[in-house]
C-alpha positions as CSV (number, residue, x, y, z in Angstrom):
1,X,5.8,26.8,-1.9
2,X,2.1,26.3,-1.7
3,X,0.4,26.0,1.7
4,X,0.2,22.6,3.3
5,X,-3.0,20.9,2.3
6,X,-5.0,19.8,5.3
7,X,-6.3,16.2,5.3
8,X,-9.5,14.8,6.6
9,X,-10.6,16.1,9.9
10,X,-11.5,13.8,12.8
11,X,-15.1,13.7,11.8
12,X,-14.5,12.7,8.2
13,X,-12.2,9.9,9.3
14,X,-15.3,8.1,10.5
15,X,-17.0,8.5,7.2
16,X,-18.1,5.4,5.2
17,X,-16.2,4.4,2.1
18,X,-15.5,7.6,0.1
19,X,-15.7,7.6,-3.7
20,X,-12.5,8.7,-5.4
21,X,-13.5,11.9,-7.1
22,X,-11.3,11.8,-10.2
23,X,-9.2,14.9,-10.8
24,X,-8.8,16.6,-14.1
25,X,-5.6,15.3,-15.7
26,X,-6.0,16.9,-19.1
27,X,-4.1,20.1,-18.2
28,X,-1.4,21.4,-20.5
29,X,1.8,20.7,-18.7
30,X,5.2,21.3,-20.2
31,X,7.9,18.7,-20.2
32,X,10.2,18.7,-17.2
33,X,13.9,18.7,-17.7
34,X,16.9,19.0,-15.4
35,X,16.6,18.9,-11.6
36,X,15.7,21.3,-8.8
37,X,16.1,21.2,-5.0
38,X,12.8,23.0,-4.4
39,X,9.7,24.1,-6.4
40,X,9.3,27.7,-7.5
41,X,7.5,29.9,-4.9
42,X,3.7,30.2,-5.3
43,X,2.8,32.8,-7.9
44,X,6.2,32.7,-9.7
45,X,6.6,31.8,-13.3
46,X,6.9,28.0,-14.0
47,X,10.6,28.3,-14.5
48,X,13.5,28.8,-12.1
49,X,17.2,28.5,-12.2
50,X,18.6,25.5,-10.2
51,X,22.1,24.0,-10.5
52,X,22.7,26.2,-13.5
53,X,19.8,24.8,-15.4
54,X,16.3,26.1,-16.2
55,X,13.6,23.8,-14.9
56,X,10.2,23.8,-16.5
57,X,7.3,23.1,-14.1
58,X,3.7,22.2,-15.1
59,X,2.0,25.4,-16.2
60,X,-1.4,24.8,-14.7
61,X,-2.8,23.5,-11.4
62,X,-4.2,20.0,-11.5
63,X,-6.1,18.1,-8.8
64,X,-5.6,14.4,-8.4
65,X,-6.8,11.7,-6.0
66,X,-5.0,8.8,-4.5
67,X,-6.9,5.6,-3.5
68,X,-5.6,4.3,-0.2
69,X,-7.5,2.1,2.3
70,X,-9.5,2.2,5.5
71,X,-8.7,5.1,7.9
72,X,-7.1,2.9,10.6
73,X,-4.8,1.0,8.2
74,X,-1.3,1.6,7.0
75,X,-2.5,2.1,3.4
76,X,-4.5,5.2,4.4
77,X,-1.8,6.6,6.7
78,X,1.0,6.2,4.3
79,X,-1.0,7.4,1.3
80,X,-2.2,10.5,3.2
81,X,1.4,11.1,4.2
82,X,2.6,10.9,0.6
83,X,-0.1,13.3,-0.5
84,X,1.0,15.7,2.3
85,X,4.6,15.6,1.2
86,X,3.7,16.2,-2.4
87,X,1.3,19.1,-1.6
88,X,3.9,20.6,0.7
89,X,6.8,20.7,-1.8
90,X,5.4,20.4,-5.4
91,X,4.0,23.3,-7.4
92,X,0.7,23.0,-9.3
93,X,-0.4,19.7,-7.9
94,X,-3.2,19.1,-5.4
95,X,-3.2,15.5,-4.4
96,X,-6.0,14.1,-2.1
97,X,-6.0,10.8,-0.2
98,X,-9.3,9.0,-0.5
99,X,-10.7,6.3,1.8
100,X,-11.3,3.1,-0.1
101,X,-11.5,-0.6,0.3
102,X,-7.7,-0.9,-0.4
103,X,-6.0,-2.9,-3.2
104,X,-9.0,-4.2,-5.2
105,X,-10.9,-0.9,-5.1
106,X,-7.7,1.1,-5.9
107,X,-6.9,-1.0,-9.0
108,X,-10.4,-0.7,-10.3
109,X,-10.6,3.1,-9.6
110,X,-7.2,3.9,-11.1
111,X,-8.0,1.8,-14.2
112,X,-11.3,3.6,-14.7
113,X,-9.8,7.0,-14.0
114,X,-12.0,7.6,-10.9
115,X,-8.7,7.9,-9.0
116,X,-5.5,8.9,-10.8
117,X,-3.1,7.3,-8.2
118,X,-3.5,4.4,-5.8
119,X,-1.8,1.9,-3.5
120,X,-1.8,-1.8,-4.3
121,X,-0.3,-5.1,-3.4
122,X,2.4,-6.0,-5.9
123,X,0.9,-9.3,-6.9
124,X,-2.5,-7.9,-7.6
125,X,-1.0,-5.0,-9.6
126,X,0.6,-7.7,-11.8
127,X,-2.6,-9.7,-12.2
128,X,-4.5,-6.5,-13.0
129,X,-1.9,-5.3,-15.6
130,X,-1.8,-8.7,-17.3
131,X,-5.5,-9.5,-16.9
132,X,-4.7,-12.8,-15.2
133,X,-5.8,-14.7,-12.1
134,X,-8.8,-12.8,-10.7
135,X,-8.9,-10.5,-13.7
136,X,-10.5,-11.4,-17.1
137,X,-8.9,-8.6,-19.0
138,X,-5.9,-6.2,-18.5
139,X,-6.5,-3.1,-16.4
140,X,-5.4,0.4,-17.4
141,X,-2.6,0.9,-14.9
142,X,1.2,1.7,-14.8
143,X,3.6,1.7,-11.9
144,X,5.1,4.7,-10.1
145,X,7.3,3.2,-7.4
146,X,7.8,0.5,-4.7
147,X,6.6,1.3,-1.2
148,X,6.8,-1.0,1.8
149,X,5.9,-4.6,2.6
150,X,2.6,-5.8,4.0
151,X,3.1,-8.4,6.8
152,X,1.0,-11.5,7.2
153,X,-0.2,-11.7,10.9
154,X,-1.4,-15.1,11.9
155,X,-2.9,-15.0,15.4
156,X,-5.1,-17.5,17.3
157,X,-6.8,-17.4,20.6
158,X,-5.0,-19.4,23.3
159,X,-8.2,-21.3,24.1
160,X,-8.5,-22.5,20.4
161,X,-5.4,-24.7,20.8
162,X,-4.2,-23.6,17.4
163,X,-0.4,-23.5,17.1
164,X,0.0,-24.1,13.3
165,X,-1.8,-23.6,10.0
166,X,-2.7,-27.3,10.0
167,X,-4.5,-26.9,13.4
168,X,-7.0,-24.6,11.7
169,X,-8.9,-27.5,10.2
170,X,-12.6,-27.3,11.3
171,X,-12.0,-23.9,13.1
172,X,-13.5,-20.5,12.6
173,X,-10.9,-18.5,10.7
174,X,-11.1,-14.9,9.6
175,X,-9.5,-14.9,6.1
176,X,-10.4,-11.3,4.9
177,X,-13.3,-9.8,3.0
178,X,-14.6,-11.5,-0.1
179,X,-12.6,-10.3,-3.2
180,X,-9.8,-8.9,-1.1
181,X,-6.0,-9.6,-1.5
182,X,-6.1,-10.7,2.2
183,X,-8.6,-13.5,1.3
184,X,-6.6,-14.7,-1.6
185,X,-3.4,-14.7,0.5
186,X,-5.1,-16.6,3.2
187,X,-6.4,-19.2,0.8
188,X,-2.9,-19.8,-0.6
189,X,-1.4,-20.2,2.8
190,X,-4.0,-22.8,3.8
191,X,-3.7,-24.7,0.5
192,X,0.0,-25.1,1.1
193,X,-0.8,-27.3,4.1
194,X,-3.6,-29.2,2.3
195,X,-6.5,-27.1,3.6
196,X,-8.9,-25.3,1.4
197,X,-11.7,-23.1,2.7
198,X,-13.9,-26.2,2.6
199,X,-11.8,-27.5,5.6
200,X,-12.4,-24.5,7.8
201,X,-15.2,-22.1,8.6
202,X,-14.0,-19.0,6.7
203,X,-15.1,-15.7,8.1
204,X,-15.1,-12.7,5.6
205,X,-14.1,-10.1,8.1
206,X,-12.2,-6.8,7.8
207,X,-9.1,-6.3,9.8
208,X,-10.9,-4.4,12.6
209,X,-13.8,-7.0,12.6
210,X,-11.3,-9.9,12.8
211,X,-9.5,-8.4,15.8
212,X,-12.7,-7.6,17.6
213,X,-14.1,-11.1,16.9
214,X,-11.0,-12.7,18.3
215,X,-11.4,-10.6,21.5
216,X,-15.1,-11.7,21.7
217,X,-14.3,-15.3,21.1
218,X,-16.5,-15.5,18.0
219,X,-13.6,-16.7,15.8
220,X,-10.6,-18.9,16.6
221,X,-7.9,-17.2,14.6
222,X,-7.3,-14.7,11.9
223,X,-4.9,-14.4,8.9
224,X,-4.5,-10.7,8.5
225,X,-2.3,-8.7,6.1
226,X,-1.3,-5.3,7.2
227,X,1.7,-3.0,7.8
228,X,3.4,-3.7,11.1
229,X,3.0,-2.8,13.8
230,X,-0.8,-2.4,13.8
231,X,-2.0,-0.6,17.0
232,X,-5.2,-2.6,17.2
233,X,-3.2,-5.9,17.3
234,X,-1.1,-4.4,20.1
235,X,-4.3,-3.7,22.0
236,X,-5.5,-7.2,21.3
237,X,-2.4,-8.8,22.7
238,X,-2.6,-6.8,25.9
239,X,-6.2,-7.8,26.6
240,X,-6.5,-11.3,25.2
241,X,-4.4,-14.5,25.6
242,X,-3.2,-15.2,22.0
243,X,-0.9,-17.5,20.2
244,X,1.3,-16.2,17.4
245,X,1.7,-18.7,14.5
246,X,5.3,-18.6,13.3
247,X,6.0,-20.2,9.9
248,X,8.7,-22.7,9.4
249,X,11.6,-21.8,7.1
250,X,10.9,-24.8,4.9
251,X,7.3,-23.7,4.5
252,X,8.3,-20.1,3.7
253,X,10.8,-21.1,1.1
254,X,8.3,-23.4,-0.6
255,X,5.6,-20.7,-0.5
256,X,7.9,-18.0,-2.0
257,X,9.0,-20.5,-4.7
258,X,5.4,-20.9,-5.7
259,X,4.4,-17.2,-5.3
260,X,7.6,-15.3,-6.0
261,X,6.2,-11.8,-5.3
262,X,5.9,-12.7,-1.6
263,X,8.9,-12.3,0.6
264,X,10.2,-13.7,3.9
265,X,9.7,-11.3,6.8
266,X,10.3,-11.4,10.6
267,X,8.4,-9.6,13.3
268,X,11.1,-8.8,16.0
269,X,10.1,-9.3,19.6
270,X,9.8,-5.6,20.3
271,X,7.2,-5.1,17.5
272,X,4.3,-6.8,19.4
273,X,6.1,-7.6,22.7
274,X,6.5,-11.3,21.9
275,X,8.9,-13.7,23.6
276,X,10.7,-14.4,20.3
277,X,10.7,-13.3,16.7
278,X,7.8,-14.4,14.5
279,X,8.7,-15.7,11.1
280,X,6.1,-14.8,8.4
281,X,5.6,-13.9,4.8
282,X,4.7,-10.6,3.3
283,X,3.9,-8.9,0.0
284,X,5.4,-5.7,-1.3
285,X,3.1,-2.7,-1.9
286,X,3.4,-0.3,-4.9
287,X,2.1,3.0,-6.0
288,X,0.2,2.9,-9.3
289,X,-1.1,5.5,-11.7
290,X,-3.6,5.8,-14.6
291,X,-1.5,6.0,-17.8
292,X,-3.5,9.1,-18.9
293,X,-1.9,11.3,-16.2
294,X,0.5,13.6,-18.0
295,X,4.2,12.9,-17.7
296,X,5.0,16.2,-16.0
297,X,2.8,15.5,-13.0
298,X,3.9,11.9,-12.5
299,X,7.5,13.1,-12.8
300,X,6.9,15.7,-10.1
301,X,5.1,13.3,-7.8
302,X,7.9,10.8,-8.0
303,X,10.6,13.5,-7.7
304,X,9.0,15.1,-4.7
305,X,8.6,11.8,-2.8
306,X,12.2,10.7,-3.3
307,X,13.7,14.2,-2.7
308,X,11.9,14.4,0.7
309,X,12.2,10.9,2.0
310,X,12.9,12.2,5.6
311,X,9.4,13.7,5.6
312,X,8.0,10.5,4.1
313,X,9.6,8.3,6.8
314,X,7.9,10.2,9.5
315,X,4.3,9.3,8.5
316,X,4.4,5.7,9.6
317,X,6.9,3.1,10.8
318,X,6.5,1.1,7.5
319,X,7.3,4.2,5.4
320,X,10.9,3.9,6.4
321,X,11.0,1.0,3.9
322,X,10.4,3.5,1.1
323,X,13.9,4.0,-0.3
324,X,15.6,4.8,-3.7
325,X,17.4,1.4,-3.5
326,X,14.0,-0.4,-3.8
327,X,12.2,2.2,-5.8
328,X,12.0,0.3,-9.1
329,X,11.0,-3.1,-7.5
330,X,7.6,-2.9,-9.3
331,X,6.2,-5.9,-11.2
332,X,4.5,-3.8,-13.9
333,X,5.9,-1.2,-16.4
334,X,6.6,2.2,-15.0
335,X,4.9,5.4,-16.1
336,X,7.1,7.6,-18.5
337,X,7.1,10.4,-15.9
338,X,8.6,8.0,-13.3
339,X,11.1,6.6,-15.8
340,X,12.2,10.2,-16.6
341,X,13.0,10.9,-13.0
342,X,14.7,7.6,-12.2
343,X,16.8,8.0,-15.4
344,X,17.8,11.5,-14.4
345,X,19.2,10.4,-11.1
346,X,21.0,7.3,-12.6
347,X,18.7,4.7,-11.1
348,X,17.6,3.5,-14.6
């Protein structure tokens, strides 16, 4: 087993957006067959006996990068954790988590090959693959597996008087950075109640900026998509009087009918110490890959993740949603390496 690859040190966590240095994916790997409970020890030949079968492992070391998100968000934490698990248990793979602007950046970088792997919202992965909605042409991506849901947090300052989406008319609302999935999700929610961005003062803020601005009183509310719980929102609710906006069941059903890749979610009272559960919507997240990455390596990444789920679940609360039962819940075609593993274990 190769040594655990260390991640970014505390100093590098504060770095500005890092470019995804594309790894070399042109190595000569051999096809994998059979199954194994552990990779061959470092320095051994690329074959070992397991369960009575000879398992062939990639013959050469390859370095890959995974586009994640900002260092304080769930995308980065989960992505770095996945890289950690893969580097700990798989042979001849060096997978590095890269700080990015999240979904939109990751889709562009994976499509171009600047990053081989990346995390993405499921709806944007579909738009990118098909070349629809915000995309004018299909992007060069395939799916690996389903991950966990991103939750829509809708929070207003108590002083704003906002208690519903309709109350946001004429108010200063953080809807997410321009071009982000957060911004599009915010726009769709507001349009469902007859409000476009023309009816509010939209603020193009990142998650961290939105939370700080609500504390400072420079915005009235935010619509923020993130894994839950988010520590900075916990901090916000302990220092600022806020109102959580809970969505009505009828609204949620209509929204999902119109945008079927969203799902109904509920924030239980213990998540953010609220008096009652908050009804909301969310969007599933998926792991994507550039189609040029060889089958052997995608097979091993997939295999390693799902054969070490207990390690994966430890990286973040949301990571416990990564299960075999939901693994194929991906709206775009899967990479042949992933299909091979899921077929071997009877999932496909």
